[in-house]
N, C-alpha and C positions, 0 to 999 in steps of 0.2 A: 823236734823231739819225735822219735819213732815209737809212739805208743800204739798198741795194736787193739783194734776194736772190730767194727763191722766187717772189714775187708778180710779178716781171718776167721770169720765164723765158720765157713765151710771147711777150711783147713783144720780148724780145731775139732770139728766133728769127725773128720777122718782120723785125726790124731787120737781121739778117744777110742774109736773103733780098733785102731792098731795096738793101743796099749792096754785096753780094757779098763782105763781109768774113767771114773765118772762119779760125780757127787751132786745130787739135785740141789742141795742148799748152796753149794759153792757156785753152781751154774746160775742160780737165782740171783745171788749177790752180784755176780759178774755182769749178768744181763741188765740188772738195775743200774749198775755203775755206767754201763754204755749209754743207757737212756738219759741219765743225769749229765753225762758228758756233753750231750747234745745241747743242753741248756746252760752249760758251763758252770755247774755247781761243783767246784773243785773239792770243797770240804766233804761234800756228800760222796763224790766219786772216790776220794781217798779212803774214806771209812768203809765203803762197800768193797773196794779192791782189797783192803786189808783183811776184811772178814773172809772174802773168797780165797785169798792167798793162804790164810791160816788153815783153811780146809783143803789145801793142796791144789787149787786151780792154777794150772801152769801159766796161762796168759795173764791172769790177775797178779801172779807173783812177779812176772816180768814188768807189767805196767806199774806195779807198786814200786819196784826198783827204779824205774825211770822217773817216777814222781819224786823219790828221794834224791836222785841224781840231779834233777832239774830244779829242786826246791819248789815244787808245785803243791801248795796247800800246807807244806811243812818246810822247816829249815833244811837246807842241803845237808844230807847225811850220807856220805859215801860208804861208810861201814854198813849201814842198813841196806844201801843199794847193792853192795857186794853180797850181803847175806841173802837177799831175795833173788838176785841174778843166779847165785849158786844153787838155791832151791829149785829154780826153774830149769837151770841147765842140767841138774841131776836127773831131770825127767826127759832129757834129750831134746829140749826145745831149742832149735837152732838160733833164734834171735838172742836168747839169754846166753848161750855159749859164746856167741860173737861179742856181746857186751861185756861178759866176764873177762874175755880175752883182752878187751880194751882196758879194763880196769888194771890188769896186770901190765899192759903196755904203758899206761899213763901213771902207774904207781899210785893208785887211789884206794881209799877205803882201808888203809892199814896194810895194803899189799906191797911187797917189794917188787921192783921192776923185774919181771921174769919173762924174757923173750921166748924161752922154750915153752913155757906154759901158754903164753899168748898164741904162739904158732900152733900148738896142739889144739887149742880151743877154736881158733880161726879155721883150722883144717876140718875139725869135726863138723862145724856149722856149714862150711863151704861144701863139703861132700853131701850135706843134706839140702843143698841148693839155696842157702841163704845168700842173696846177692851182695850184701855189704861185707860179709865175711869173705866171700870170693874176691871182692875188690881189695880188701886188706891183705889177703894172701898174695894177690898179684903184685901189690906195692912192695911187699917184703922180698919177693922174688926179683923185682925190678930194681931194687936198691941193694940187694945183698945183705939186708939187715935181718939177722936171726936165721937166715937161710943162705945157701950158696946162690950167688947171682945166676939167674937163669932167665934170659929174655923170652925164650920160647914158652916156658911155663907161665911167665907173667902174662904174655899175650893170650895164652889159652884160658887162664882164669879170668881175664878181662872179658873175653868173648862170652864165657859162661855167665859172668856177672851181668853183662848187658842183656843176654837172653833171659836171665832170671828176673830182670826188672830194675837194674841199677843204671839209670840214665847217664850218669857221668862216666861210666866205664868206657863208652865209645870215645869220648874226648881224650881220656887218659891213654887209651890204646893208640890213638893217632899221634899223641905226643911221643910215646915210646917208639913207635915205628919211625918217626922223624928224627929220633935221637941219633947222633953220630956214633956214640959208644955203646948203644944198646941198653942204656939205663937212664933213670930220671936224674935230673939235676938236683942239687941240694935244695934250691928254692922250690922246685916242684914237689919234692918230698915233704918239705916243711909245710907248704901250703895244704897238702893233702891231709896230714895229720892234725893240722890246726883246725881244719873243717870237721874232722872226725871228733876231735875233743870238744868243739863247740856244740856239735850235735848230741854228744853225750851229756851236755849240760854244764861243762866246766866253764865257769863264769869268766875266768881270765882269758881263755881262748875265744869266747864270744866277744869280749871287749876288743881284743886285738884284731879279730876278724872284722868286726864292725868298723874299726878305724881304717883297715886296709880297703874295705869295700867303699868307704866314703871318699877315699883318695883315688879310686880307680875310675878313670874317665869313661871306660867302656861298660861300667856297671850301671844297669838301669833299675836295679831293685834297691829297696831300702835296706840298710844294714841291720 
């Protein structure tokens, strides 16, 4: 689960300066949630993120959405996840734009599958240097799904994704460069989106991925 905490504290401060957004009480709830997260008090974390999110804290809104998507301390509720991703994305927060795009891609939270909206959201986040959005965009270019097949664009976005911190981008870049027809195979595409769905918290994808990993003789990690 890509929940954001200590590692984005500096980025968040820069974000506040750039947008003029700030709320001391929201910040207090958010920081208290981060501290509770260290001791794994999920109920307390959820309550504090919810309070901070209601006051407009952009990262708390994103984290609350992820907790709803993963069913952490609450039942899985994709509609609530979409609601809070949208709140955060409306403040131009790249991770939320990226996740909202995936909600459209995977048709979750009452949303109809809409590749045009997914591509638009991935592009917004990618241009703001979100590495996972950059990788999603690369995959769409490399498969011709929702976009015109463009191997050069795919490779360019994978390079940017790797430079921005997506470790798997280099592996996928090598796969694409070794491809005979300049695009990913159906199996490679399906595996990529299965992993993305599992990371988003979609239980069915997590179960299928777990079974695949358990059958993979080269896998040395637990499913």
